[in-house]
C-alpha distance (Angstrom), angle and dihedral (degrees) to the residues before:
residue distance angle dihedral
M1 . . .
F2 3.79 . .
S3 3.83 92.1 .
E4 3.80 89.1 52.9
L5 3.77 90.5 50.4
L6 3.77 90.3 56.8
N7 3.83 88.3 65.7
N8 3.79 93.8 66.0
Q9 3.77 139.8 46.8
H10 3.79 93.6 -96.8
G11 3.81 88.4 52.9
R12 3.78 91.4 54.7
D13 3.80 89.0 52.5
A14 3.80 89.0 52.3
A15 3.78 91.7 47.4
R16 3.77 91.2 54.9
L17 3.79 89.7 55.5
S18 3.80 90.0 59.8
S19 3.82 97.8 37.0
P20 3.85 113.3 139.7
K21 3.80 90.0 -136.5
S22 3.76 92.4 70.3
R23 3.80 99.6 24.7
D24 3.79 117.0 140.8
T25 3.82 120.2 -165.7
T26 3.77 95.0 -151.0
K27 3.77 116.8 116.7
G28 3.80 92.4 -124.9
Y29 3.78 93.9 55.0
I30 3.81 93.7 46.9
M31 3.81 91.9 51.8
S32 3.80 91.0 47.7
A33 3.82 91.5 50.8
L34 3.81 92.6 49.4
K35 3.82 90.5 51.5
G36 3.79 89.2 51.3
I37 3.81 92.0 51.3
A38 3.80 91.1 47.9
K39 3.81 90.2 51.2
V40 3.81 91.7 52.5
A41 3.80 92.4 45.4
S42 3.79 91.9 52.2
S43 3.80 90.4 60.8
Y44 3.81 93.9 49.0
I45 3.80 112.2 130.1
D46 3.78 125.0 -140.9
A47 3.81 103.2 -125.2
W48 3.81 92.3 -145.7
E49 3.79 96.0 49.3
P50 3.85 110.7 100.2
C51 3.79 116.7 -120.7
T52 3.78 116.0 -116.8
N53 3.82 101.0 -169.7
D54 3.79 142.8 19.3
E55 3.79 93.8 -95.5
Q56 3.80 91.9 57.7
L57 3.80 92.2 43.9
R58 3.81 91.8 51.5
A59 3.81 90.3 48.4
W60 3.83 90.9 49.3
V61 3.80 96.8 52.9
E62 3.80 92.4 41.4
G63 3.80 93.8 46.0
F64 3.81 98.9 44.2
L65 3.81 104.1 23.5
F66 3.84 99.9 25.5
L67 3.82 92.5 -130.6
K68 3.80 118.5 154.7
F69 3.79 129.2 -168.1
P70 3.80 138.3 -178.4
K71 3.79 114.0 -103.4
A72 3.81 92.1 -113.5
G73 3.79 142.3 -7.4
I74 3.79 115.7 -61.2
C75 3.82 102.1 -159.0
P76 3.83 121.4 58.0
G77 3.80 111.4 -83.1
H78 3.80 93.3 9.5
V79 3.80 129.6 116.9
S80 3.78 135.2 -150.3
P81 3.84 111.5 -96.5
F82 3.80 85.4 -117.1
A83 3.83 87.4 73.3
Y84 3.81 88.4 72.7
L85 3.81 92.8 55.0
H86 3.80 90.5 47.9
H87 3.80 91.7 49.4
T88 3.79 96.5 48.6
Y89 3.83 99.8 36.3
F90 3.79 104.0 52.0
E91 3.79 115.9 69.6
P92 2.92 140.5 -95.1
A93 3.80 83.5 45.9
K94 3.80 121.2 -173.0
D95 3.79 136.8 -155.3
V96 3.79 113.4 -72.5
V97 3.79 138.9 -173.4
V98 3.81 118.8 -150.4
W99 3.81 118.6 -159.5
A100 3.80 107.9 -170.5
P101 3.83 138.2 153.3
R102 3.77 130.1 -97.7
G103 3.80 107.5 -77.6
G104 3.80 88.5 9.9
G105 3.81 95.8 134.9
K106 3.80 98.5 -105.7
T107 3.82 93.7 128.3
R108 3.81 92.1 46.0
L109 3.80 90.8 48.4
G110 3.81 90.8 49.0
A111 3.81 87.8 55.7
A112 3.81 91.0 47.8
A113 3.81 91.4 50.3
T114 3.81 89.4 49.9
L115 3.80 92.3 51.1
L116 3.81 91.3 51.1
D117 3.80 91.3 48.5
L118 3.81 93.1 50.6
M119 3.79 93.2 48.8
H120 3.80 102.0 40.0
K121 3.82 103.3 31.7
P122 3.84 109.2 57.5
G123 3.80 114.2 -150.7
I124 3.80 95.5 20.2
S125 3.80 120.0 143.6
V126 3.81 118.4 -151.2
R127 3.79 128.3 -176.0
I128 3.80 127.9 -168.3
L129 3.79 114.7 -146.4
G130 3.80 117.5 -177.2
G131 3.77 133.2 -169.6
S132 3.80 83.0 -106.2
L133 3.81 133.5 6.7
D134 3.81 88.4 -103.5
Q135 3.80 89.4 54.5
S136 3.81 90.7 49.7
F137 3.79 89.1 54.7
H138 3.82 91.0 52.2
M139 3.81 89.8 69.6
W140 3.81 90.9 37.9
N141 3.82 90.6 54.7
H142 3.80 89.5 53.5
L143 3.80 91.5 47.8
L144 3.81 102.7 43.8
P145 3.84 97.9 65.3
D146 3.82 89.6 50.1
L147 3.81 90.6 50.4
M148 3.80 92.2 49.7
E149 3.78 92.4 48.5
I150 3.80 100.5 43.1
M151 3.83 107.1 20.9
K152 3.81 103.0 30.3
D153 3.82 93.9 111.6
R154 3.83 90.6 55.9
L155 3.78 99.4 52.4
E156 3.79 117.0 131.2
G157 3.76 108.5 -147.1
K158 3.78 124.1 -30.5
V159 3.77 126.9 -28.1
G160 3.79 106.8 -101.7
S161 3.77 124.2 -148.2
R162 3.80 90.1 -112.9
R163 3.81 106.8 14.7
V164 3.82 140.9 43.8
R165 3.81 129.7 -172.1
F166 3.81 128.2 -164.3
S167 3.78 135.4 -153.8
N168 3.82 91.9 -112.0
G169 3.82 89.1 64.4
S170 3.80 97.0 -104.7
S171 3.80 121.7 128.7
V172 3.79 140.1 -179.1
G173 3.77 132.7 -165.9
V174 3.78 144.7 170.7
I175 3.80 120.6 -122.9
A176 3.79 132.8 -170.0
Q177 3.78 121.1 -117.9
S178 3.80 101.3 -101.9
Q179 3.78 138.4 113.0
R180 3.80 90.0 -115.9
A181 3.81 93.0 54.2
V182 3.81 95.6 45.2
R183 3.79 102.1 41.5
G184 3.78 113.4 82.3
L185 3.82 94.3 26.3
R186 3.79 118.3 134.8
V187 3.80 110.1 -173.7
Q188 3.79 139.5 141.0
K189 3.79 99.9 -133.9
L190 3.80 125.2 32.2
R191 3.82 110.7 -175.0
C192 3.79 110.9 -164.4
D193 3.79 110.0 -163.5
E194 3.83 121.4 -161.5
A195 3.80 92.7 5.8
E196 3.82 89.8 -179.7
M197 3.82 87.3 79.3
F198 3.82 95.6 51.5
N199 3.76 125.5 120.5
G200 3.80 109.7 -121.3
D201 3.81 95.1 -128.4
V202 3.81 92.2 50.1
W203 3.80 90.7 48.8
Q204 3.80 90.5 52.6
A205 3.81 91.6 48.8
A206 3.81 89.6 49.6
Q207 3.80 91.0 61.6
L208 3.81 90.5 71.1
V209 3.81 102.5 52.2
T210 3.82 104.6 80.9
R211 3.80 127.6 94.8
T212 3.82 132.5 -178.6
I213 3.83 115.7 -125.2
D214 3.80 139.7 -173.1
C215 3.79 111.4 -106.0
D216 3.81 129.1 -151.3
S217 3.80 93.3 -127.8
E218 3.79 132.5 102.7
A219 3.80 90.3 -147.5
F220 3.82 94.2 48.8
P221 3.83 110.7 22.9
L222 3.81 89.9 161.9
V223 3.81 126.7 37.4
S224 3.80 115.8 -160.7
G225 3.78 125.9 -136.6
V226 3.81 106.5 -115.1
V227 3.80 139.0 176.0
E228 3.80 116.3 -154.1
A229 3.81 126.5 -167.5
L230 3.80 117.4 -161.6
S231 3.78 119.9 179.8
T232 3.75 152.5 119.6
C233 3.81 111.7 -99.2
H234 3.78 102.8 -140.0
E235 3.81 105.7 141.2
A236 3.80 121.7 72.6
G237 3.79 108.3 -126.3
G238 3.79 89.7 6.0
M239 3.77 128.3 138.2
M240 3.80 96.1 -86.2
E241 3.79 93.8 49.5
Q242 3.80 89.2 51.1
I243 3.83 90.4 49.7
I244 3.82 91.1 49.9
E245 3.80 93.7 48.6
K246 3.80 92.9 48.3
A247 3.80 91.1 46.5
Q248 3.80 91.7 52.2
A249 3.81 91.3 47.6
N250 3.83 91.4 50.8
G251 3.79 97.4 43.1
V252 3.82 95.0 -109.1
T253 3.81 113.5 153.3
V254 3.81 115.0 -102.0
L255 3.81 114.3 -164.6
K256 3.77 117.0 -164.6
W257 3.76 133.8 -174.5
C258 3.79 134.9 158.5
L259 3.79 141.0 -164.2
M260 3.80 92.2 -62.9
E261 3.81 93.6 61.1
V262 3.83 91.5 56.2
L263 3.81 99.6 35.8
E264 3.79 118.6 116.1
K265 3.79 121.4 -112.3
C266 3.78 109.9 -84.9
A267 3.78 119.7 -119.3
E268 3.79 116.8 -117.3
A269 3.80 89.5 -125.1
R270 3.82 92.3 68.6
V271 3.81 115.3 96.0
C272 3.81 112.0 -131.9
A273 3.81 96.2 -159.0
T274 3.82 93.3 65.0
C275 3.83 98.2 35.3
P276 3.85 116.2 116.6
L277 3.84 88.2 -141.4
L278 3.81 94.5 57.5
E279 3.83 93.3 104.2
E280 3.81 94.7 60.1
C281 3.79 98.0 26.5
G282 3.80 105.5 42.7
G283 3.80 90.0 -171.9
K284 3.81 94.9 -57.3
A285 3.80 92.6 121.0
K286 3.81 89.6 71.9
T287 3.80 94.4 56.9
M288 3.82 110.5 17.9
C289 3.81 110.0 28.1
N290 3.79 121.2 94.0
G291 3.79 105.6 157.2
F292 3.77 139.8 120.8
M293 3.82 105.4 -109.0
A294 3.79 113.1 103.2
I295 3.81 114.7 -123.6
D296 3.81 91.5 -135.5
D297 3.82 89.8 54.6
A298 3.80 91.1 50.9
I299 3.81 91.5 49.9
A300 3.81 91.4 49.4
M301 3.83 91.8 50.8
K302 3.80 92.5 48.2
R303 3.80 90.8 54.5
R304 3.82 92.3 51.3
V305 3.81 100.0 54.6
S306 3.79 139.3 53.4
K307 3.78 121.5 -96.1
E308 3.82 89.9 -111.2
T309 3.80 92.5 54.1
W310 3.81 92.0 44.5
E311 3.80 93.1 51.9
A312 3.81 93.0 44.7
E313 3.80 101.7 42.9
M314 3.80 104.8 27.3
L315 3.82 106.4 25.6
C316 3.84 94.7 34.0
R317 3.79 91.8 -142.0
R318 3.78 97.9 137.2
P319 3.81 139.4 -25.9
S320 3.77 116.3 -87.9
R321 3.82 116.8 -95.7
K322 3.79 91.5 -152.3
G323 3.80 110.4 134.5
C324 3.82 93.9 13.2
V325 3.79 116.0 138.6
F326 3.81 91.5 -143.9
S327 3.79 101.9 38.9
T328 3.83 91.7 161.9
F329 3.81 93.9 56.9
S330 3.78 111.9 115.2
V331 3.78 128.7 176.6
E332 3.81 89.5 -146.9
R333 3.79 92.7 53.9
H334 3.79 105.5 31.8
V335 3.81 106.3 31.2
V336 3.82 109.6 78.5
E337 3.81 137.7 160.3
R338 3.80 91.8 -137.4
L339 3.78 139.4 -3.5
S340 3.78 117.2 -104.3
D341 3.80 117.2 -120.8
V342 3.80 117.7 -96.5
S343 3.79 114.9 -130.4
G344 3.77 134.7 171.8
Q345 3.77 126.3 22.9
V346 3.78 114.4 -12.6
S347 3.79 119.2 -159.3
V348 3.79 104.1 -144.5
A349 3.78 122.0 155.5
N350 3.81 114.5 -123.1
G351 3.80 93.2 12.1
E352 3.78 126.5 -85.0
K353 3.80 117.3 -3.2
R354 3.78 126.2 -120.4
A355 3.78 102.1 -87.2
G356 3.78 121.2 -156.8
L357 3.78 145.5 86.8
Y358 3.80 119.5 -51.7
L359 3.80 134.3 -178.6
G360 3.79 128.1 -143.0
I361 3.82 112.9 -159.6
D362 3.81 133.7 -173.0
F363 3.80 112.9 -172.6
G364 3.77 122.0 -135.6
F365 3.78 145.4 141.6
V366 3.82 109.7 -177.5
N367 3.78 86.1 21.8
P368 3.79 109.2 50.8
F369 3.77 125.0 -87.3
V370 3.82 107.6 -126.5
C371 3.79 129.7 -160.2
L372 3.81 124.7 178.2
W373 3.81 124.3 -167.5
I374 3.82 108.2 -144.9
R375 3.79 124.5 -175.6
R376 3.77 116.1 -156.4
D377 3.79 120.5 -161.0
R378 3.79 130.3 -150.2
V379 3.80 94.1 -91.4
G380 3.79 94.1 51.7
R381 3.79 101.8 -100.3
S382 3.80 114.0 147.9
Y383 3.80 119.1 -144.8
V384 3.82 118.7 -172.5
I385 3.79 102.3 -148.4
D386 3.82 103.4 171.7
E387 3.80 143.8 9.9
Y388 3.78 138.3 -156.9
V389 3.82 120.4 -165.0
Q390 3.81 120.1 174.7
A391 3.79 134.8 153.5
E392 3.82 132.1 -157.1
V393 3.81 96.1 20.1
E394 3.82 126.9 122.3
L395 3.81 118.7 -107.2
D396 3.82 93.6 -115.0
R397 3.80 89.7 62.9
H398 3.80 90.7 48.7
I399 3.80 90.7 52.3
A400 3.80 90.9 48.5
E401 3.82 90.3 52.1
I402 3.80 92.0 49.2
K403 3.80 93.0 49.7
S404 3.81 91.5 46.5
R405 3.81 92.4 64.8
V406 3.78 91.2 79.5
W407 3.81 92.7 151.2
H408 3.79 89.6 79.2
G409 3.81 91.2 63.1
P410 3.83 132.7 -129.0
V411 3.80 118.2 -24.0
R412 3.79 115.9 -122.5
R413 3.81 98.6 -166.9
V414 3.80 141.5 -10.5
G415 3.80 120.3 -140.2
C416 3.78 113.0 -161.7
D417 3.77 147.5 162.1
P418 3.85 112.8 -66.2
A419 3.81 87.5 -139.8
G420 3.79 86.4 69.7
S421 3.81 88.7 75.6
A422 3.80 90.8 72.6
R423 3.80 112.9 105.9
S424 3.78 119.8 -115.2
E425 3.80 115.6 -118.8
Q426 3.81 89.7 -141.5
T427 3.83 101.0 47.4
G428 3.80 102.6 21.1
A429 3.83 89.0 -133.5
S430 3.77 128.8 98.1
C431 3.81 125.8 -126.5
V432 3.80 89.1 -111.7
Q433 3.82 91.8 52.9
R434 3.80 90.5 51.3
L435 3.81 90.8 51.2
R436 3.78 90.1 50.9
A437 3.79 90.0 47.5
A438 3.81 85.9 57.0
E439 3.85 87.1 58.4
F440 3.81 98.6 -103.2
K441 3.80 120.9 140.7
V442 3.80 103.0 -129.7
G443 3.81 131.9 -160.4
T444 3.81 119.6 -164.6
K445 3.77 102.6 173.2
G446 3.79 112.4 164.1
S447 3.80 123.0 -130.1
L448 3.76 143.1 159.7
I449 3.80 114.1 -90.2
Q450 3.80 91.8 -121.3
D451 3.82 91.6 54.7
G452 3.78 92.1 56.0
L453 3.80 92.8 44.7
E454 3.80 89.9 52.2
M455 3.81 90.1 54.6
I456 3.81 89.8 52.8
R457 3.81 90.8 48.2
A458 3.80 90.3 51.6
G459 3.80 88.5 53.1
L460 3.80 91.1 51.6
C461 3.78 92.7 48.9
S462 3.79 126.4 -11.5
G463 3.78 124.7 -152.4
T464 3.79 88.4 -92.7
G465 3.81 92.5 49.9
E466 3.83 96.9 -104.7
V467 3.82 121.1 145.1
S468 3.80 118.6 -144.1
L469 3.84 102.0 159.5
F470 3.80 120.8 76.4
I471 3.80 134.4 168.1
H472 3.80 130.6 -151.8
P473 3.84 114.9 -123.8
R474 3.82 90.7 -119.1
C475 3.83 89.5 69.6
R476 3.78 91.9 79.8
Q477 3.80 97.5 154.4
L478 3.80 92.4 51.8
I479 3.80 91.0 48.3
Q480 3.79 90.1 51.8
A481 3.80 90.5 47.9
M482 3.80 92.0 51.4
R483 3.78 89.7 53.1
S484 3.80 98.0 43.4
Y485 3.83 103.3 37.0
R486 3.80 103.7 113.9
Y487 3.75 146.3 160.4
G488 3.79 121.9 -101.8
E489 3.77 126.3 -103.3
G490 3.78 120.9 -68.9
R491 3.79 117.9 5.4
A492 3.81 98.1 -22.5
E493 3.81 113.1 155.0
T494 3.81 95.3 -170.6
P495 3.82 120.4 74.7
V496 3.78 119.5 -115.3
K497 3.81 116.8 -95.9
D498 3.80 98.5 -134.3
G499 3.79 102.3 133.1
A500 3.80 100.3 -76.1
D501 3.81 89.7 82.5
H502 3.82 94.1 72.3
L503 3.80 94.8 62.1
V504 3.79 92.8 41.3
D505 3.80 89.9 49.7
A506 3.81 90.6 54.9
L507 3.80 89.3 52.1
R508 3.80 90.5 45.9
Y509 3.82 92.0 52.9
Y510 3.80 89.5 53.6
F511 3.80 92.7 53.9
I512 3.81 93.2 45.9
N513 3.81 94.2 49.6
R514 3.80 105.9 31.9
D515 3.84 94.5 94.0
G516 3.81 101.6 20.9
G517 3.74 134.6 87.6
E518 3.78 126.4 -113.7
I519 3.78 97.1 -77.6
E520 3.78 110.9 152.0
G521 3.79 117.6 -144.4
A522 3.76 141.7 175.3
Y523 3.80 101.0 -126.6
Y524 3.78 110.6 103.5
């Protein structure tokens, strides 16, 4: 028993009690030491015995993996990292999204959760899927030493480079992020590490791979099929932000923690008033923190990066807006249920603007056809009140859909893609001609992309700080596009065409054509 104790934290405590360096030969000391060893031994946990409550689970991961956590979340709305282990270990488990900081222990915890599953849920199949194969191996490299130390005597066959099986029927493997690797999988737990780096099609395919199974365990007779996403959320409109928003809309649990939930307890000798972490900590590290990240390491990282990067990647406050085309766009500021009335003197160049309902259209078939309904008021504010986005449908059906939304009122003008003036080889008529035949007044003024984007930016925030572009909450795809539309890597001056461009183009065509005539141009 004593040799087994030496393999865990409690064992090291017992070993210290009998250390030769502090050994006393008096009878009283020997009896006291033996009582201490007996006390430690009585709390020894059988590694293969399933945990039935949080207290046992905490003791297991601290005793065998030496992982410590604060009792609860420290920042508002945050949780202790232990909440993830609780959520994924006890059955029936459900899908979960984990938003955590860089170096915040999410990969290590994913490995710990996998180890617990393999040991306590016979027959379970777990797969680790990373944002890249290298990322998948990060969790694998955490897991493999634990497997060799604790489960070595229960291996079935040899340890593969990407897969391990055990005599209790459980198995774990690493897979690459590809359609070929994901499709055809049938597993109980799919742990997706660094989901921010995922390809959207692979992520969608991954949602269909899990299956619930019966388990030969009194503690866990049924093991649920679950998909987990663990990642930093550092890119506005990126994959992780989309996963979080969809999870919140569908009632899927989102667990969030930041630097503070993994920071070590602060020594009393440190002076809070001069500490670079005072803004986020406020002295809580002395009383509430109990993590693994060294305070000196956190201070060094904070000094190396910008405030935006620090808040996005370490404090998990919001994704970074770096590289976004519309960096001033804010849901809080620009997404409104209704426009407030304008009273008093209004400074509008050239008098009152042409109020009315306008449409912004971007043509497409394989790429989606987009139509935005935009109401303009007398002082020139533009309010996007509705959207229509549909791919692989003929133009006549799009026109019928537009005309069916009569509740928005009569349309004053349509601004659309100048490329729509090209005649179709099949019909001999252009998209613009067919819109005009449907009794729409159409503007197809050409412009440079950057000119139209600058008009949108001015609507989001002018040089004097005024906002004249607003969006109704029902226009969810446009809102997402405004957040995710970004420039390419390096010094690219042209935004990436990744789907968000179609909705932004429709908005751009509205701005270009709302005051102009029907001049057709070649700049698009």
